[in-house]
N, C-alpha and C positions, 0 to 999 in steps of 0.2 A: 504494500500500500504506500509506503514511504517513497519508493522508487517512482510509482505512477504519479504521485502528487508532485514530486520534484521535477519530473519530465514535463508534465503539463504546465507547471508554473514557469519553468525555464523557457519553453516555447512561447508562451504568452508574453513573457517579459522581453525576450530577444526579438521575436518576429512580429509581435503585436497582432497575432491571429488566433482565432479559437482553435481548439484541438479536438480531433476525433480519434478515439481509441478504437482500433480495429482488432478483431480476433482476441478479445478478452475472454477468459474462462476461469472457472473455479470449480473443483470437483464436488459432487454431492455424495460421494462415497469413496470406497477404495479404488485407486487407479491401478489398472492392470495392463498387461501387454506392452505394446510399444511406448506407451505414455506413462508407465509406472514411475519413471524418474521425475514426473511432474507433480508428485504427491505431497509437496511441502505444505504444511498447514500454516496459515497466517493466524497469528494470535487473535483470538476473539471470533474466529470464523471456522467452526468445526466442519469436517467433511461430511455434511449431511444436507438435506434439502433446505433446512433453515439457515445453515451457514452459507450455502450458495446464494440463497435469496438475500441474505443480509449483506454480503459483500457487494452484490450488484446495487442494492439499495443505497448503501453508504457511498459508493463511488459516484453514483448519479447525484445524490444529494450534495456531496462535496463539490462536484463539478459544476453545479448550477451557479455557484458564486465564485468559481475559480477558473473560468475560461474554457470549460469542457463543453463542446457543442453536441457531442453524441458519443455513444458507445455501441459497438456491435459485438455481440457475443460470438464466440468461436464455433462455427458450424454446429448449431444446436441439434440438428436433425439426423446426424450420421450415427447409427447405432453402434458401430465398431469403436467409437470413442468412449463408450460406457459412461462413467460418471462425469466426464468432462462435458458431456452433452447436457442440455437442459430438459431432456425428456426421459421418461422412465419407460424402457422398452419391455419390462417384465409384465406390466399390466396396461400398457399403452396410455398411461396417464400423461398429461402434458403439464408438468409443473411449470414450464416456461410461461405458459399463459397466465397462471396465477401471479407469478413474480412480476410480469410486465403490467398486468391489469392493476395490481396493487400500486405500482409506481404511478400509473396514469391517474388512478383514483386520488392519490395523495396530492397530485399536481392540481387537480380540478377543485379540490376542497380548500 
């Protein structure tokens, strides 16, 4: 989180343009296979659906007042990425929809 904030702030300060973060992701569970090395836990954000939702929420909220124009999650729909995806392929639930709708709801209230 510190790295993202420093990069966004530096780009804003030096270039004077808003920043778009592309291919951001955080796991909602154990990371396996080719991406197992990406399983570092960020303090305060456990590897579960709540932690995944919380990190997206916090990045978005911080970005609203720090020059972040948008964030695109990393290929949320590819099942072989497992918990890095924002969808649960075991029961076909779309947790991404809830995460995004909650963010939109907060914005309009």
